[in-house]
N, C-alpha and C positions, 0 to 999 in steps of 0.2 A: 338647243340649236345654236349654231355658230354661223358667221357670215364669211369667214376666211379673211377678214381684214384684221391682221395682227396689230394690236394696240401698242406693243413694245416688247422689250425683253426684260426678264427678271433674273436675278442671280440666285443660284441654289446655294443656300447658306448652311444646310445640314442634310445628311442622309443617314437614317437609322436603318441598318440592314439586319434583317432577321431571316429565318429559313423560309424561302419561297415568298418573301414579302419585304417591302421597303416602305419607309416613310420619307418623303422629300419635303423639305421646308424651303420656301422661296421668300424673297423680300419683295413685297408689293407696296409701292409708295405712290403718292399722288392719285390720279384717276384710276390707276390699275387696282388699287386697294379700297377705293371709295365704297362705303356701305356694304362691304363684303360680310358674309355671315356663314356660320357653320351650315354645311349642306349645299352651298352654292357650287355651281359648275364653272370650272376654269380650264381652258384648253392649254396644255403644255406641248409645244411642238405639234399641235393639232390633235393631241389625245385628250379626250374629255376626262377630267379628274374632279373629285368631290372634296371640298374643304372639310377637314376633320378637326382642325385646331387653329386658333388665332391668338397670337401674343404680340400686340402692337402691330408692327409692319410685317412680322414674320408669320407666314401662313403655311400650314402643313397639309399634305395630301398622302393618302395611302395608295400604293401600287401593288397589285397582285402579280403573281409569277407570270401569268399569261400576258399581262401588259408589258412586263420587263422583257419577255422573250420576243414578242411580236413587234415592239417599237424600239426606237433608238433611246428611249428613256433609261433602259438598262445600262447604257454606256455613259450616262451623265455622271459627272463627279462634282464634289463641292467646289464652288468657285466658277463653275460653268454657267452660261446663260441659256435660257430657254425662251422661245417665242410664246407670248401670252395673249390670249383673248378671253375676255369675260363672255358668259353666255348672252345671247341676244335677248332683248326684251321686246314685248309686243309693241309695235309701232316704230321700232328702230329701222333706219335705212339699211337695206341689204346692198352693200357696196360690192360684194363679191358674188358668191353663190351659196345656196343653202348647204351647210355641212353638219354632220352629226357628231363629229369628234371621235368616230370609231375608225381606227387605222386598219387598212386592208393588208398592207405589205410595206416593206422598206425598199427603197431604191438606192443604188450606189451612184455617187457622182463620178463620172468618167472623164469629164473635161470641163475646164472653166476658161472661157474666152473673154478677155477684158478689153474694152475700148474706153475712150475718154468719158463717155456719158452713160454707158450701160454695160451690162454683163450678160453673156449667154452661157447657160450651164446645160451640159448634156448629162442625162441620167440613164442608167441601165436597170431594167426590170426583168424578173423571170418571164420567159417567153409566154407562159400561159396567162399572164396578167395583161399583156399588150393589147388584147382585144378590147379593153376598156379605154385605151389611149388613142384618141382621134385628133388629128390636126385641127387646130382652132377650137377644140373643146376645152372644157374646164377640168382642172385637177387640183386637189389640195396637197400641198407639199410643206411639211413641217407647220401646218396650220394656215398657210398662205393660199388664198384663192388665186390661181394663176391660169393663164391661157397657154395651151400647148402650142409650140411652134412647129418644128419639123418632127416627123416620125420616121425612123429608119430601123427596120428589123426589130430588135428588142431594146432600142434606144429612142429617146425623145429629148427635145430641148425646150427651155423656156427663156424668154428675154426679160431681164430685170432692169427697172429704172432706178435712178439714184435714191428715190424715196424708199423703195423696198429694201435696197441695200443698207440704208442707214437705220431703218426701223426694225429690221429682222436679222436673224442669224445668217442670211444669205450674203451679207457683207463680209462674213468671216469664213464661210464654207470653203473646203478644199477638195481636191480629187481624193476619192476613197472614203469620204464621209457617207454615213448612212442617213437617209432622209425618210421620214414618215410619209406615207402616201395614203390619201383617202380619195377614191375614185368618185367622180360625179355620180350621184345616185340615179339620176335620170338616164345617163348613158348606160350605167350598169344594168338598170331594169330593162331597157330596150334590148341590149345585147343578150341578156339571159333569156328574155321572152322569145326572141327570134331563134335562139339555139334550141329551146324547148319545142317550139312549133316545128322546126325543121326535123328534129329528132323524132317527133311524133309521126310526121309524114313518112319518114323512112321506115318506121315500124308498121305503118298501116298497110 
């Protein structure tokens, strides 16, 4: 489980590409790499990956083809940064909202509006996914637990404070970038349940 509070960014130092499979190696220093072990779960841009190899500060993770297709990790190159969060431990403070690290879809950044002290980013999703996007609800974007601002048709925005911009990739994101999306599981469960109930009533 993850909380959506990104601890920082890590640099991708190596990518070993094979058929329908890749191994990404990132550099984890300081608290990000403290007491890490083989088999540990670490979220990269919100996607839960498992540690497969450790050599000093360099930590490797295997990515299957489905992960590469479904998330923005398939577009990552050596030298790029990824948002990183270590798995939550029992008793940790949940500063964001409960997240699984399972990416639902990617969103496209359509507009970035900057002011002196914050930034508003507009995202576009496939129309069928917008049923899970509710104004003032939670959403996971590249591993960050964020509150949805406005919702318009198949677009929505979030407002980002300087701390988020400094600690995460959102300080560097531009129009056209793909962002990993994990919908709030409670919202998703409620929407899916209501749809099933209504469908059953129509068939009755």
